[in-house]
PQR file with spaces between the fields and no chain letter, atoms N, CA, C, O and H, PARSE charges and radii, in Angstrom:
ATOM       1  N    MET     1      87.024   87.298   95.285 -0.4000 1.5000
ATOM       2  CA   MET     1      88.067   86.817   95.817 -0.0000 2.0000
ATOM       3  C    MET     1      88.939   87.748   96.159  0.5500 1.7000
ATOM       4  O    MET     1      89.230   88.145   97.287 -0.5500 1.4000
ATOM       5  N    ARG     2      89.293   88.036   95.249 -0.4000 1.5000
ATOM       6  CA   ARG     2      90.862   89.017   95.003 -0.0000 2.0000
ATOM       7  C    ARG     2      90.570   89.893   96.507  0.5500 1.7000
ATOM       8  O    ARG     2      91.156   89.738   97.578 -0.5500 1.4000
ATOM       9  H    ARG     2      89.056   87.714   94.332  0.4000 1.0000
ATOM      10  N    LYS     3      89.696   90.645   96.242 -0.4000 1.5000
ATOM      11  CA   LYS     3      89.636   91.604   97.545 -0.0000 2.0000
ATOM      12  C    LYS     3      89.780   90.938   98.805  0.5500 1.7000
ATOM      13  O    LYS     3      90.418   91.598   99.624 -0.5500 1.4000
ATOM      14  H    LYS     3      89.220   90.771   95.372  0.4000 1.0000
ATOM      15  N    ILE     4      89.401   89.902   99.167 -0.4000 1.5000
ATOM      16  CA   ILE     4      89.273   89.320  100.158 -0.0000 2.0000
ATOM      17  C    ILE     4      90.884   89.010  100.383  0.5500 1.7000
ATOM      18  O    ILE     4      91.445   89.374  101.417 -0.5500 1.4000
ATOM      19  H    ILE     4      88.882   89.366   98.501  0.4000 1.0000
ATOM      20  N    GLY     5      91.508   88.378   99.434 -0.4000 1.5000
ATOM      21  CA   GLY     5      92.760   88.316  100.013 -0.0000 2.0000
ATOM      22  C    GLY     5      94.269   89.614  100.473  0.5500 1.7000
ATOM      23  O    GLY     5      95.311   89.541  101.125 -0.5500 1.4000
ATOM      24  H    GLY     5      91.052   88.082   98.594  0.4000 1.0000
ATOM      25  N    VAL     6      93.454   90.820   99.567 -0.4000 1.5000
ATOM      26  CA   VAL     6      94.029   92.145   99.880 -0.0000 2.0000
ATOM      27  C    VAL     6      93.909   92.382  101.036  0.5500 1.7000
ATOM      28  O    VAL     6      94.790   92.652  101.853 -0.5500 1.4000
ATOM      29  H    VAL     6      92.607   90.879   99.038  0.4000 1.0000
ATOM      30  N    GLY     7      92.484   92.271  101.216 -0.4000 1.5000
ATOM      31  CA   GLY     7      92.124   92.926  102.913 -0.0000 2.0000
ATOM      32  C    GLY     7      92.289   92.078  103.495  0.5500 1.7000
ATOM      33  O    GLY     7      91.778   92.136  104.613 -0.5500 1.4000
ATOM      34  H    GLY     7      91.768   92.052  100.553  0.4000 1.0000
ATOM      35  N    VAL     8      93.107   90.732  103.134 -0.4000 1.5000
ATOM      36  CA   VAL     8      93.589   89.651  104.476 -0.0000 2.0000
ATOM      37  C    VAL     8      94.800   90.593  104.903  0.5500 1.7000
ATOM      38  O    VAL     8      95.251   90.942  105.994 -0.5500 1.4000
ATOM      39  H    VAL     8      93.523   90.686  102.226  0.4000 1.0000
ATOM      40  N    LEU     9      95.279   90.970  103.002 -0.4000 1.5000
ATOM      41  CA   LEU     9      97.278   91.297  103.610 -0.0000 2.0000
ATOM      42  C    LEU     9      96.778   92.652  104.353  0.5500 1.7000
ATOM      43  O    LEU     9      96.685   92.434  105.561 -0.5500 1.4000
ATOM      44  H    LEU     9      94.912   90.686  102.116  0.4000 1.0000
ATOM      45  N    GLY    10      96.480   93.784  104.058 -0.4000 1.5000
ATOM      46  CA   GLY    10      95.921   94.610  104.320 -0.0000 2.0000
ATOM      47  C    GLY    10      96.177   94.613  106.301  0.5500 1.7000
ATOM      48  O    GLY    10      97.077   95.092  106.990 -0.5500 1.4000
ATOM      49  H    GLY    10      96.555   93.960  103.076  0.4000 1.0000
ATOM      50  N    LEU    11      94.998   93.895  106.639 -0.4000 1.5000
ATOM      51  CA   LEU    11      94.452   93.336  107.914 -0.0000 2.0000
ATOM      52  C    LEU    11      96.022   92.782  108.982  0.5500 1.7000
ATOM      53  O    LEU    11      96.257   93.198  110.117 -0.5500 1.4000
ATOM      54  H    LEU    11      94.267   93.505  106.079  0.4000 1.0000
ATOM      55  N    ILE    12      96.722   91.965  108.342 -0.4000 1.5000
ATOM      56  CA   ILE    12      97.795   91.205  108.808 -0.0000 2.0000
ATOM      57  C    ILE    12      99.282   92.451  109.199  0.5500 1.7000
ATOM      58  O    ILE    12     100.076   92.345  110.134 -0.5500 1.4000
ATOM      59  H    ILE    12      96.531   91.627  107.421  0.4000 1.0000
ATOM      60  N    GLY    13      99.228   94.015  107.670 -0.4000 1.5000
ATOM      61  CA   GLY    13     100.237   94.680  107.665 -0.0000 2.0000
ATOM      62  C    GLY    13      99.861   95.588  108.532  0.5500 1.7000
ATOM      63  O    GLY    13     100.889   95.999  109.072 -0.5500 1.4000
ATOM      64  H    GLY    13      98.583   94.101  106.910  0.4000 1.0000
ATOM      65  N    GLY    14      98.259   96.518  109.270 -0.4000 1.5000
ATOM      66  CA   GLY    14      98.038   96.767  109.852 -0.0000 2.0000
ATOM      67  C    GLY    14      98.253   96.447  111.598  0.5500 1.7000
ATOM      68  O    GLY    14      98.453   97.373  112.384 -0.5500 1.4000
ATOM      69  H    GLY    14      97.424   96.185  108.832  0.4000 1.0000
ATOM      70  N    VAL    15      98.186   95.218  111.969 -0.4000 1.5000
ATOM      71  CA   VAL    15      98.648   94.284  112.694 -0.0000 2.0000
ATOM      72  C    VAL    15      99.990   94.026  113.569  0.5500 1.7000
ATOM      73  O    VAL    15     100.419   93.911  114.717 -0.5500 1.4000
ATOM      74  H    VAL    15      98.024   94.466  111.331  0.4000 1.0000
ATOM      75  N    LEU    16     100.382   94.019  112.046 -0.4000 1.5000
ATOM      76  CA   LEU    16     102.179   94.371  112.251 -0.0000 2.0000
ATOM      77  C    LEU    16     102.051   95.986  112.911  0.5500 1.7000
ATOM      78  O    LEU    16     102.266   96.178  114.108 -0.5500 1.4000
ATOM      79  H    LEU    16     100.034   94.113  111.113  0.4000 1.0000
ATOM      80  N    LEU    17     101.614   97.283  111.820 -0.4000 1.5000
ATOM      81  CA   LEU    17     102.158   98.233  112.404 -0.0000 2.0000
ATOM      82  C    LEU    17     101.855   98.609  113.822  0.5500 1.7000
ATOM      83  O    LEU    17     102.504   99.233  114.661 -0.5500 1.4000
ATOM      84  H    LEU    17     101.439   97.126  110.848  0.4000 1.0000
ATOM      85  N    ALA    18     100.718   98.062  113.836 -0.4000 1.5000
ATOM      86  CA   ALA    18     100.082   98.414  115.142 -0.0000 2.0000
ATOM      87  C    ALA    18     100.947   98.063  116.932  0.5500 1.7000
ATOM      88  O    ALA    18     100.883   98.574  118.050 -0.5500 1.4000
ATOM      89  H    ALA    18     100.191   97.555  113.154  0.4000 1.0000
ATOM      90  N    ILE    19     101.695   96.909  116.282 -0.4000 1.5000
ATOM      91  CA   ILE    19     102.650   96.162  117.750 -0.0000 2.0000
ATOM      92  C    ILE    19     104.400   96.828  117.193  0.5500 1.7000
ATOM      93  O    ILE    19     105.424   96.603  117.838 -0.5500 1.4000
ATOM      94  H    ILE    19     101.748   96.495  115.373  0.4000 1.0000
ATOM      95  N    ILE    20     104.358   97.591  115.976 -0.4000 1.5000
ATOM      96  CA   ILE    20     105.529   98.453  115.958 -0.0000 2.0000
ATOM      97  C    ILE    20     105.265   99.748  117.191  0.5500 1.7000
ATOM      98  O    ILE    20     106.076  100.036  118.071 -0.5500 1.4000
ATOM      99  H    ILE    20     103.526   97.774  115.452  0.4000 1.0000
ATOM     100  N    ILE    21     103.801  100.460  116.950 -0.4000 1.5000
ATOM     101  CA   ILE    21     104.048  101.373  117.364 -0.0000 2.0000
ATOM     102  C    ILE    21     103.632  101.410  118.581  0.5500 1.7000
ATOM     103  O    ILE    21     103.785  102.395  119.303 -0.5500 1.4000
ATOM     104  H    ILE    21     103.142  100.226  116.235  0.4000 1.0000
ATOM     105  N    GLN    22     102.774   99.801  119.114 -0.4000 1.5000
ATOM     106  CA   GLN    22     102.450   99.839  120.724 -0.0000 2.0000
ATOM     107  C    GLN    22     104.060   99.600  121.193  0.5500 1.7000
ATOM     108  O    GLN    22     104.412  100.104  122.260 -0.5500 1.4000
ATOM     109  H    GLN    22     102.649   99.000  118.527  0.4000 1.0000
ATOM     110  N    ASP    23     105.154   98.732  120.290 -0.4000 1.5000
ATOM     111  CA   ASP    23     106.357   98.449  120.752 -0.0000 2.0000
ATOM     112  C    ASP    23     107.302  100.037  121.358  0.5500 1.7000
ATOM     113  O    ASP    23     107.925  100.026  122.420 -0.5500 1.4000
ATOM     114  H    ASP    23     104.868   98.323  119.424  0.4000 1.0000
ATOM     115  N    ILE    24     107.245  100.941  120.697 -0.4000 1.5000
ATOM     116  CA   ILE    24     107.672  102.461  120.222 -0.0000 2.0000
ATOM     117  C    ILE    24     107.291  103.500  121.557  0.5500 1.7000
ATOM     118  O    ILE    24     107.774  104.343  122.313 -0.5500 1.4000
ATOM     119  H    ILE    24     106.738  100.950  119.835  0.4000 1.0000
ATOM     120  N    LEU    25     106.348  102.936  121.305 -0.4000 1.5000
ATOM     121  CA   LEU    25     105.335  103.727  123.065 -0.0000 2.0000
ATOM     122  C    LEU    25     105.516  102.767  124.428  0.5500 1.7000
ATOM     123  O    LEU    25     105.380  103.218  125.565 -0.5500 1.4000
ATOM     124  H    LEU    25     105.955  102.251  120.691  0.4000 1.0000
ATOM     125  N    ALA    26     105.810  101.514  124.160 -0.4000 1.5000
ATOM     126  CA   ALA    26     106.143  100.715  125.213 -0.0000 2.0000
ATOM     127  C    ALA    26     107.926  101.245  126.006  0.5500 1.7000
ATOM     128  O    ALA    26     108.107  101.469  127.203 -0.5500 1.4000
ATOM     129  H    ALA    26     105.921  101.148  123.236  0.4000 1.0000
ATOM     130  N    THR    27     108.582  101.292  125.325 -0.4000 1.5000
ATOM     131  CA   THR    27     109.811  101.611  125.177 -0.0000 2.0000
ATOM     132  C    THR    27     110.208  103.056  125.768  0.5500 1.7000
ATOM     133  O    THR    27     111.189  103.413  126.420 -0.5500 1.4000
ATOM     134  H    THR    27     108.435  101.110  124.352  0.4000 1.0000
ATOM     135  N    ALA    28     108.943  103.839  125.239 -0.4000 1.5000
ATOM     136  CA   ALA    28     109.313  105.390  125.606 -0.0000 2.0000
ATOM     137  C    ALA    28     108.472  105.711  126.685  0.5500 1.7000
ATOM     138  O    ALA    28     108.316  106.902  126.953 -0.5500 1.4000
ATOM     139  H    ALA    28     108.146  103.549  124.710  0.4000 1.0000
ATOM     140  N    LEU    29     107.750  104.614  127.527 -0.4000 1.5000
ATOM     141  CA   LEU    29     106.686  105.218  128.526 -0.0000 2.0000
ATOM     142  C    LEU    29     107.881  104.766  129.884  0.5500 1.7000
ATOM     143  O    LEU    29     108.091  105.357  130.943 -0.5500 1.4000
ATOM     144  H    LEU    29     107.876  103.647  127.309  0.4000 1.0000
ATOM     145  N    VAL    30     108.644  103.223  129.213 -0.4000 1.5000
ATOM     146  CA   VAL    30     109.509  102.979  130.123 -0.0000 2.0000
ATOM     147  C    VAL    30     111.213  103.590  130.947  0.5500 1.7000
ATOM     148  O    VAL    30     111.853  103.825  131.972 -0.5500 1.4000
ATOM     149  H    VAL    30     108.474  102.743  128.352  0.4000 1.0000
ATOM     150  N    ASN    31     111.165  103.564  129.766 -0.4000 1.5000
ATOM     151  CA   ASN    31     112.912  104.952  129.970 -0.0000 2.0000
ATOM     152  C    ASN    31     111.708  105.966  130.357  0.5500 1.7000
ATOM     153  O    ASN    31     111.000  105.002  130.648 -0.5500 1.4000
ATOM     154  H    ASN    31     110.645  103.373  128.934  0.4000 1.0000
ATOM     155  N    SER    32     111.203  106.622  130.511 -0.4000 1.5000
ATOM     156  CA   SER    32     110.531  108.189  131.442 -0.0000 2.0000
ATOM     157  C    SER    32     109.509  107.604  132.479  0.5500 1.7000
ATOM     158  O    SER    32     108.568  108.121  133.082 -0.5500 1.4000
ATOM     159  H    SER    32     111.778  107.406  130.275  0.4000 1.0000
ATOM     160  N    GLY    33     110.059  106.276  132.467 -0.4000 1.5000
ATOM     161  CA   GLY    33     108.846  106.122  134.049 -0.0000 2.0000
ATOM     162  C    GLY    33     107.689  106.379  134.438  0.5500 1.7000
ATOM     163  O    GLY    33     107.212  105.976  135.499 -0.5500 1.4000
ATOM     164  H    GLY    33     110.823  105.856  131.977  0.4000 1.0000
ATOM     165  N    ARG    34     106.910  107.340  133.303 -0.4000 1.5000
ATOM     166  CA   ARG    34     105.560  107.636  133.338 -0.0000 2.0000
ATOM     167  C    ARG    34     104.394  106.347  132.639  0.5500 1.7000
ATOM     168  O    ARG    34     104.585  105.269  132.077 -0.5500 1.4000
ATOM     169  H    ARG    34     107.297  107.668  132.441  0.4000 1.0000
ATOM     170  N    SER    35     103.564  106.871  132.898 -0.4000 1.5000
ATOM     171  CA   SER    35     102.569  105.433  132.923 -0.0000 2.0000
ATOM     172  C    SER    35     101.031  105.731  132.612  0.5500 1.7000
ATOM     173  O    SER    35     100.320  104.935  133.225 -0.5500 1.4000
ATOM     174  H    SER    35     103.409  107.747  133.354  0.4000 1.0000
ATOM     175  N    PRO    36     100.366  106.567  131.906 -0.5600 1.5000
ATOM     176  CA   PRO    36      99.470  107.238  131.813  0.2800 2.0000
ATOM     177  C    PRO    36      98.400  106.616  132.098  0.5500 1.7000
ATOM     178  O    PRO    36      98.909  105.523  132.344 -0.5500 1.4000
ATOM     179  N    ARG    37      96.756  106.387  132.336 -0.4000 1.5000
ATOM     180  CA   ARG    37      96.183  105.390  132.212 -0.0000 2.0000
ATOM     181  C    ARG    37      95.127  105.947  130.725  0.5500 1.7000
ATOM     182  O    ARG    37      94.440  105.300  129.935 -0.5500 1.4000
ATOM     183  H    ARG    37      96.342  107.275  132.136  0.4000 1.0000
ATOM     184  N    GLU    38      95.246  106.545  130.777 -0.4000 1.5000
ATOM     185  CA   GLU    38      94.456  107.041  129.158 -0.0000 2.0000
ATOM     186  C    GLU    38      96.012  106.237  127.911  0.5500 1.7000
ATOM     187  O    GLU    38      95.619  105.741  126.855 -0.5500 1.4000
ATOM     188  H    GLU    38      95.804  107.070  131.419  0.4000 1.0000
ATOM     189  N    LEU    39      97.171  106.221  128.124 -0.4000 1.5000
ATOM     190  CA   LEU    39      97.612  105.998  127.320 -0.0000 2.0000
ATOM     191  C    LEU    39      97.357  104.551  126.823  0.5500 1.7000
ATOM     192  O    LEU    39      97.555  104.212  125.656 -0.5500 1.4000
ATOM     193  H    LEU    39      97.490  106.624  128.982  0.4000 1.0000
ATOM     194  N    GLY    40      96.746  103.440  128.129 -0.4000 1.5000
ATOM     195  CA   GLY    40      96.646  102.374  128.190 -0.0000 2.0000
ATOM     196  C    GLY    40      95.911  101.536  127.702  0.5500 1.7000
ATOM     197  O    GLY    40      96.075  100.317  127.650 -0.5500 1.4000
ATOM     198  H    GLY    40      96.585  103.716  129.077  0.4000 1.0000
ATOM     199  N    VAL    41      94.706  102.435  127.162 -0.4000 1.5000
ATOM     200  CA   VAL    41      93.235  102.105  126.375 -0.0000 2.0000
ATOM     201  C    VAL    41      93.672  102.559  125.256  0.5500 1.7000
ATOM     202  O    VAL    41      93.137  101.981  124.310 -0.5500 1.4000
ATOM     203  H    VAL    41      94.573  103.425  127.204  0.4000 1.0000
ATOM     204  N    VAL    42      94.839  103.795  124.784 -0.4000 1.5000
ATOM     205  CA   VAL    42      95.269  103.915  123.382 -0.0000 2.0000
ATOM     206  C    VAL    42      95.800  102.905  122.902  0.5500 1.7000
ATOM     207  O    VAL    42      95.582  102.351  121.825 -0.5500 1.4000
ATOM     208  H    VAL    42      95.273  104.265  125.552  0.4000 1.0000
ATOM     209  N    THR    43      96.551  102.645  123.758 -0.4000 1.5000
ATOM     210  CA   THR    43      97.364  101.351  123.158 -0.0000 2.0000
ATOM     211  C    THR    43      96.679   99.848  123.163  0.5500 1.7000
ATOM     212  O    THR    43      97.251   99.132  122.341 -0.5500 1.4000
ATOM     213  H    THR    43      96.727  103.095  124.633  0.4000 1.0000
ATOM     214  N    GLY    44      96.029   99.437  123.588 -0.4000 1.5000
ATOM     215  CA   GLY    44      94.617   98.574  123.537 -0.0000 2.0000
ATOM     216  C    GLY    44      93.614   98.520  122.486  0.5500 1.7000
ATOM     217  O    GLY    44      92.991   97.563  122.027 -0.5500 1.4000
ATOM     218  H    GLY    44      95.564  100.018  124.256  0.4000 1.0000
ATOM     219  N    LEU    45      93.591  100.039  122.144 -0.4000 1.5000
ATOM     220  CA   LEU    45      92.554   99.957  120.804 -0.0000 2.0000
ATOM     221  C    LEU    45      93.263   99.634  119.507  0.5500 1.7000
ATOM     222  O    LEU    45      92.666   98.952  118.674 -0.5500 1.4000
ATOM     223  H    LEU    45      94.096  100.817  122.518  0.4000 1.0000
ATOM     224  N    LEU    46      94.628  100.117  119.244 -0.4000 1.5000
ATOM     225  CA   LEU    46      95.490  100.645  118.428 -0.0000 2.0000
ATOM     226  C    LEU    46      94.818   99.937  117.695  0.5500 1.7000
ATOM     227  O    LEU    46      93.999  100.289  116.846 -0.5500 1.4000
ATOM     228  H    LEU    46      95.113  100.671  119.921  0.4000 1.0000
ATOM     229  N    MET    47      95.479   97.819  118.315 -0.4000 1.5000
ATOM     230  CA   MET    47      95.570   97.115  116.886 -0.0000 2.0000
ATOM     231  C    MET    47      94.306   96.790  116.349  0.5500 1.7000
ATOM     232  O    MET    47      94.177   96.284  115.234 -0.5500 1.4000
ATOM     233  H    MET    47      96.144   97.533  119.005  0.4000 1.0000
ATOM     234  N    PRO    48      93.466   97.036  117.025 -0.5600 1.5000
ATOM     235  CA   PRO    48      91.980   96.086  116.188  0.2800 2.0000
ATOM     236  C    PRO    48      91.461   97.930  115.470  0.5500 1.7000
ATOM     237  O    PRO    48      90.291   98.004  115.095 -0.5500 1.4000
ATOM     238  N    ILE    49      92.025   98.773  115.382 -0.4000 1.5000
ATOM     239  CA   ILE    49      91.583  100.452  115.026 -0.0000 2.0000
ATOM     240  C    ILE    49      92.462   99.845  113.852  0.5500 1.7000
ATOM     241  O    ILE    49      91.943   99.500  112.791 -0.5500 1.4000
ATOM     242  H    ILE    49      92.975   98.713  115.686  0.4000 1.0000
ATOM     243  N    LEU    50      93.812   99.734  114.100 -0.4000 1.5000
ATOM     244  CA   LEU    50      94.827   99.956  112.684 -0.0000 2.0000
ATOM     245  C    LEU    50      94.953   98.673  111.521  0.5500 1.7000
ATOM     246  O    LEU    50      95.357   98.945  110.390 -0.5500 1.4000
ATOM     247  H    LEU    50      94.234  100.014  114.962  0.4000 1.0000
ATOM     248  N    ALA    51      94.505   97.004  111.960 -0.4000 1.5000
ATOM     249  CA   ALA    51      93.969   96.651  111.554 -0.0000 2.0000
ATOM     250  C    ALA    51      92.213   96.637  110.219  0.5500 1.7000
ATOM     251  O    ALA    51      91.599   96.260  109.221 -0.5500 1.4000
ATOM     252  H    ALA    51      94.177   96.784  112.879  0.4000 1.0000
ATOM     253  N    VAL    52      92.297   97.070  110.900 -0.4000 1.5000
ATOM     254  CA   VAL    52      90.974   97.410  110.451 -0.0000 2.0000
ATOM     255  C    VAL    52      90.939   98.432  109.269  0.5500 1.7000
ATOM     256  O    VAL    52      90.135   98.300  108.346 -0.5500 1.4000
ATOM     257  H    VAL    52      92.796   97.376  111.711  0.4000 1.0000
ATOM     258  N    LEU    53      91.801   99.411  109.329 -0.4000 1.5000
ATOM     259  CA   LEU    53      91.662  100.878  108.672 -0.0000 2.0000
ATOM     260  C    LEU    53      93.378  100.465  107.869  0.5500 1.7000
ATOM     261  O    LEU    53      93.891  101.195  107.021 -0.5500 1.4000
ATOM     262  H    LEU    53      92.454   99.519  110.079  0.4000 1.0000
ATOM     263  N    GLY    54      93.872   99.458  108.269 -0.4000 1.5000
ATOM     264  CA   GLY    54      95.255   98.893  106.647 -0.0000 2.0000
ATOM     265  C    GLY    54      93.865   97.765  105.776  0.5500 1.7000
ATOM     266  O    GLY    54      93.716   98.223  104.643 -0.5500 1.4000
ATOM     267  H    GLY    54      93.456   98.865  108.958  0.4000 1.0000
ATOM     268  N    ALA    55      93.182   96.883  105.938 -0.4000 1.5000
ATOM     269  CA   ALA    55      91.833   96.797  105.670 -0.0000 2.0000
ATOM     270  C    ALA    55      90.978   97.183  104.528  0.5500 1.7000
ATOM     271  O    ALA    55      90.768   96.607  103.461 -0.5500 1.4000
ATOM     272  H    ALA    55      93.304   96.511  106.858  0.4000 1.0000
ATOM     273  N    VAL    56      90.512   98.351  105.031 -0.4000 1.5000
ATOM     274  CA   VAL    56      89.913   99.183  104.077 -0.0000 2.0000
ATOM     275  C    VAL    56      90.604   99.844  102.953  0.5500 1.7000
ATOM     276  O    VAL    56      90.367   99.856  101.745 -0.5500 1.4000
ATOM     277  H    VAL    56      90.682   98.819  105.898  0.4000 1.0000
ATOM     278  N    VAL    57      91.618  100.447  103.750 -0.4000 1.5000
ATOM     279  CA   VAL    57      92.748  101.270  102.968 -0.0000 2.0000
ATOM     280  C    VAL    57      93.771  100.087  101.822  0.5500 1.7000
ATOM     281  O    VAL    57      94.028  100.773  100.833 -0.5500 1.4000
ATOM     282  H    VAL    57      91.810  100.437  104.731  0.4000 1.0000
ATOM     283  N    THR    58      94.285   98.906  101.662 -0.4000 1.5000
ATOM     284  CA   THR    58      94.765   98.453  100.934 -0.0000 2.0000
ATOM     285  C    THR    58      93.365   97.898   99.485  0.5500 1.7000
ATOM     286  O    THR    58      93.413   98.072   98.267 -0.5500 1.4000
ATOM     287  H    THR    58      94.077   98.348  102.465  0.4000 1.0000
ATOM     288  N    VAL    59      92.129   97.130  100.477 -0.4000 1.5000
ATOM     289  CA   VAL    59      91.038   97.351   99.610 -0.0000 2.0000
ATOM     290  C    VAL    59      91.026   98.473   98.674  0.5500 1.7000
ATOM     291  O    VAL    59      91.350   98.141   97.534 -0.5500 1.4000
ATOM     292  H    VAL    59      92.090   96.988  101.466  0.4000 1.0000
ATOM     293  N    MET    60      90.696   99.915   98.860 -0.4000 1.5000
ATOM     294  CA   MET    60      90.670  101.003   98.063 -0.0000 2.0000
ATOM     295  C    MET    60      91.665  100.864   97.550  0.5500 1.7000
ATOM     296  O    MET    60      91.458  100.289   96.482 -0.5500 1.4000
ATOM     297  H    MET    60      90.432  100.185   99.786  0.4000 1.0000
ATOM     298  N    LEU    61      92.854  101.100   97.715 -0.4000 1.5000
ATOM     299  CA   LEU    61      93.861  101.769   96.870 -0.0000 2.0000
ATOM     300  C    LEU    61      93.727   99.777   95.482  0.5500 1.7000
ATOM     301  O    LEU    61      94.050   99.606   94.306 -0.5500 1.4000
ATOM     302  H    LEU    61      93.022  101.567   98.583  0.4000 1.0000
ATOM     303  N    HIS    62      93.165   98.891   96.456 -0.4000 1.5000
ATOM     304  CA   HIS    62      93.071   97.826   95.418 -0.0000 2.0000
ATOM     305  C    HIS    62      92.334   97.570   93.730  0.5500 1.7000
ATOM     306  O    HIS    62      92.604   97.077   92.635 -0.5500 1.4000
ATOM     307  H    HIS    62      92.904   99.029   97.411  0.4000 1.0000
ATOM     308  N    SER    63      90.931   98.506   94.675 -0.4000 1.5000
ATOM     309  CA   SER    63      90.545   98.648   93.490 -0.0000 2.0000
ATOM     310  C    SER    63      90.225   99.998   92.864  0.5500 1.7000
ATOM     311  O    SER    63      89.196  100.245   92.235 -0.5500 1.4000
ATOM     312  H    SER    63      90.712   98.907   95.565  0.4000 1.0000
ATOM     313  N    ARG    64      91.508  101.085   93.176 -0.4000 1.5000
ATOM     314  CA   ARG    64      91.135  102.316   93.021 -0.0000 2.0000
ATOM     315  C    ARG    64      92.179  102.214   90.868  0.5500 1.7000
ATOM     316  O    ARG    64      92.068  102.689   89.737 -0.5500 1.4000
ATOM     317  H    ARG    64      92.344  100.885   93.686  0.4000 1.0000
ATOM     318  N    SER    65      93.133  101.142   91.770 -0.4000 1.5000
ATOM     319  CA   SER    65      94.097  100.735   90.855 -0.0000 2.0000
ATOM     320  C    SER    65      94.125  100.845   89.197  0.5500 1.7000
ATOM     321  O    SER    65      94.831  101.385   88.346 -0.5500 1.4000
ATOM     322  H    SER    65      93.223  100.757   92.689  0.4000 1.0000
ATOM     323  N    GLY    66      92.634   99.800   89.260 -0.4000 1.5000
ATOM     324  CA   GLY    66      92.350   99.559   87.883 -0.0000 2.0000
ATOM     325  C    GLY    66      92.625   98.340   87.123  0.5500 1.7000
ATOM     326  O    GLY    66      92.038   97.853   86.157 -0.5500 1.4000
ATOM     327  H    GLY    66      92.060   99.361   89.952  0.4000 1.0000
ATOM     328  N    LYS    67      94.122   97.788   88.082 -0.4000 1.5000
ATOM     329  CA   LYS    67      94.468   96.504   86.949 -0.0000 2.0000
ATOM     330  C    LYS    67      94.315   95.225   87.593  0.5500 1.7000
ATOM     331  O    LYS    67      95.141   94.832   88.417 -0.5500 1.4000
ATOM     332  H    LYS    67      94.599   98.184   88.867  0.4000 1.0000
ATOM     333  N    HIS    68      93.349   94.585   87.279 -0.4000 1.5000
ATOM     334  CA   HIS    68      93.013   93.547   88.359 -0.0000 2.0000
ATOM     335  C    HIS    68      93.171   92.208   87.576  0.5500 1.7000
ATOM     336  O    HIS    68      93.416   92.191   86.370 -0.5500 1.4000
ATOM     337  H    HIS    68      92.678   94.904   86.610  0.4000 1.0000
ATOM     338  N    GLY    69      93.093   91.640   87.961 -0.4000 1.5000
ATOM     339  CA   GLY    69      93.311   89.970   86.764 -0.0000 2.0000
ATOM     340  C    GLY    69      93.783   89.841   85.313  0.5500 1.7000
ATOM     341  O    GLY    69      94.901   90.124   84.884 -0.5500 1.4000
ATOM     342  H    GLY    69      92.895   91.654   88.941  0.4000 1.0000
ATOM     343  N    ARG    70      92.642   89.320   84.576 -0.4000 1.5000
ATOM     344  CA   ARG    70      93.317   89.179   83.378 -0.0000 2.0000
ATOM     345  C    ARG    70      93.307   90.361   82.686  0.5500 1.7000
ATOM     346  O    ARG    70      93.607   90.225   81.500 -0.5500 1.4000
ATOM     347  H    ARG    70      91.734   89.090   84.925  0.4000 1.0000
ATOM     348  N    ASP    71      93.066   91.448   83.033 -0.4000 1.5000
ATOM     349  CA   ASP    71      94.021   92.790   82.519 -0.0000 2.0000
ATOM     350  C    ASP    71      94.820   93.461   82.541  0.5500 1.7000
ATOM     351  O    ASP    71      94.950   94.548   81.976 -0.5500 1.4000
ATOM     352  H    ASP    71      92.822   91.559   83.997  0.4000 1.0000
ATOM     353  N    GLN    72      95.903   92.560   83.623 -0.4000 1.5000
ATOM     354  CA   GLN    72      97.085   92.998   84.635 -0.0000 2.0000
ATOM     355  C    GLN    72      97.708   91.799   83.652  0.5500 1.7000
ATOM     356  O    GLN    72      98.736   91.955   82.994 -0.5500 1.4000
ATOM     357  H    GLN    72      95.797   91.678   84.081  0.4000 1.0000
ATOM     358  N    ALA    73      97.195   91.012   83.659 -0.4000 1.5000
ATOM     359  CA   ALA    73      98.092   89.590   82.316 -0.0000 2.0000
ATOM     360  C    ALA    73      98.179   89.908   80.858  0.5500 1.7000
ATOM     361  O    ALA    73      99.219   89.722   80.226 -0.5500 1.4000
ATOM     362  H    ALA    73      96.360   90.885   84.194  0.4000 1.0000
ATOM     363  N    ALA    74      97.045   90.404   80.305 -0.4000 1.5000
ATOM     364  CA   ALA    74      97.131   91.168   78.930 -0.0000 2.0000
ATOM     365  C    ALA    74      98.670   91.823   78.982  0.5500 1.7000
ATOM     366  O    ALA    74      99.704   91.441   78.434 -0.5500 1.4000
ATOM     367  H    ALA    74      96.200   90.555   80.819  0.4000 1.0000
ATOM     368  N    ASP    75      98.446   92.791   79.729 -0.4000 1.5000
ATOM     369  CA   ASP    75      99.753   93.805   79.639 -0.0000 2.0000
ATOM     370  C    ASP    75     100.551   93.324   80.021  0.5500 1.7000
ATOM     371  O    ASP    75     101.338   94.251   80.216 -0.5500 1.4000
ATOM     372  H    ASP    75      97.606   93.102   80.174  0.4000 1.0000
ATOM     373  N    ASP    76     101.112   92.278   80.381 -0.4000 1.5000
ATOM     374  CA   ASP    76     102.727   91.507   80.732 -0.0000 2.0000
ATOM     375  C    ASP    76     103.160   91.396   79.182  0.5500 1.7000
ATOM     376  O    ASP    76     104.248   90.908   78.878 -0.5500 1.4000
ATOM     377  H    ASP    76     100.473   91.525   80.223  0.4000 1.0000
């Protein structure tokens, strides 16, 4: 159950990171006056890719940390 929670937090973090990157790219494109079609496809795929990547990375980091549940409570 804890892995699901960590995965959801990673998913949210990935979505937030994608929004920040898309905002930076959009601002740069508007200021330069250029809008290549390929970049539109990349920005469209950026959010789902980073969301899944964030979930996978956080679950992997959580499982590598080795301190879960009762083990962590015993250390406190």
